[in-house]
C-alpha positions, 0 to 999 in steps of 0.5 A: 695184881703186881707182876711179881705176885702173878709170877708166884701164883702162876708157878704155884698153880702149875705145881698144883696141876702137876700133882692133880694129874696123879689123882686116882682114876675115880677122881677127875679134875678140870681147870677154868680161868675166870676174871675173879680167879681160877676154878678147879672142878672136881668129879668124884666117883660115889664108890669112894664114899664109904657111907651107906647113907649116900643116896644110891642114885648119886653116881658122881659128886662134884666140888669146886675149888676157887683160887682167888687172885691172892692165892697162895697167900690166901686160902682156897675156897671149896664149894660142894656142887652136889645135893647130898642131903637136906638142907643142902650145903651147895649154897656157896658156903666154903667147907675147906676147914671142915675138910682139912680139920685145921687151919690152912697154910700155904704149904698145903696143896689142893691135891691133899685137900681133894684126897680128904673130900670122901671122908668129909662127905661120909662124916657130913651124911652121918651128922645129917642123919643123927641131928639134921643140923648143918648150921655150923658147917662152912662159912660165907665170905662177906664182901666177896664178889660172886657170879650172880647167874650161878645163884639160879632161879632163887635169885631176884633183882630188887630195890632196897629202901633205906632211911636217912636224915634226908628221907629215903634212898633206894639201892639196886640189890639182888636177893638169893633164896636157898633151902636154908639161907637168905643172901643179899647182894650189891651189884658190881658197878664195873662187872655187870655179871658179878655181885658183892655178898653183903649179908647172909641169914638163915631162913629159920631165923626169919620172923615175919614177912609183911606185904602191903596190899596197896603196894604189893611189890613192897615187901618187908623181911624181919629177922628174929633178934639174937643175943649178940645183936643190938637190933633186929635186921629189917630189910625193906625191898621192892620185888617185881615178882614178889609172889614167886619169891614169897612162895619159894621162901614158904616152900623151903620153910615147910620143908624145914618143918617150920610152922607158917601162919598167914594173917590178914589185917582188916580195914576199920569200919566206915562211919556213916559220915563217910558214906559218899561216892568215894567211900562206897567205892572203897567199901566195895573194894573192902568187900571184894578183898574180904571175899578173896581172903576168905577164899584163900583161907578156905583153900589153905584149910582144905583143897578140893574142887569147890574151894579152888573154884571159889578162889578162882572166881574171887581172883577173877572178880578182883582182876575185873574190878581193878582193871576197870579202875585202871589200877595196877593192883589187878596184876597182883591178882593175875599173878596169884591166879597164875601161881595157883594154876602152877600148883600140882595139888590145885590141878589135881583138885580141879580134876577130881569130882566132889566125892573125892574131896576127902582124898584130895585133902588127905593128899595135900596134907601129907608130910607137913601141915602148916599152921594157918591162922587169920587174925583181925586188927584195926587201922591197917591194910598190911598182909603178913606171913608169920612163922613159928619155930626154928632154932637157927640163928640170924646173921646180922648185916656185915657179919658171917654166921658164927661157928658153934 
């Protein structure tokens, strides 16, 4: 920043701080200087929210106001940091315009903006209660840098594959998965803790997730083509901890009441002329994978002591098979086994005797029953997760979510 710009900004921030000290006792603030700007943290007592829809367990609400290095020539950005409904809006979307209900001007102070937050929360809760739609609330700033650690456990380091005239190129990326949103970031070369936001899309517009059984780390995300788009957005990435990533996406889709289908694509039949040592070994592998698929399907349809133990046995055989061949595919099944044990309903099923099977099935299907279906096709070894339903739009790469 130029010396004159720094002087103007410091003078304006000093003025803002003097005004913030006049906030009512139910509102507290703190100021933190970061490399990417100044962050003003706001704490608001729930008693200021005039709405019966607010969760009574919430005693305080937290917001952050980012003053970028171009402030006051550029508008501040306001982020909600408290989960006040579902799907949440604490995903770095800027809700400034929804709070002030007009275009921001540099004559408007932060003090004025904060005074309007309680009414914004009350209006948001009412809107969620009426139609459960928040897709038109707030916006993201593509091209802006964010601290990558702030995206939490839903953030995964990946490598993106892109096709060029000379072949394929691979780029380091981060993807972040939130309850209703999917983000793609490019790491900052100068500041390792920062990453630039490249693309945002809604989870409801995700059409398909494809994973190749031969290279399980490689995952393809395909978004539904929207009216204003020329092509579908197809993202091909290598994800070391792909199981955790896909499970998290499926979990959020189910919470959004989006039907999820799991499909397995079988290999073609082996011809008699192909029966040799190598073909026999491949046949054994195909049978092993088929048993795993059938066991996974059985658990998807009914969770009880018998189906879970059968799936565990299938995973164990796959681990032993690939380990003996020194094939890294064993890591995939080891991860599947580990994630299976982490599921609460699986632990419950293992602890129940056989006569409790119906109760376990009933408990695992409450609130949501995803549609799971196995289909077969030839000449393919891909595994795909497909979803049906969902009305939210997709955001093309390089474009923000349009407001309705």
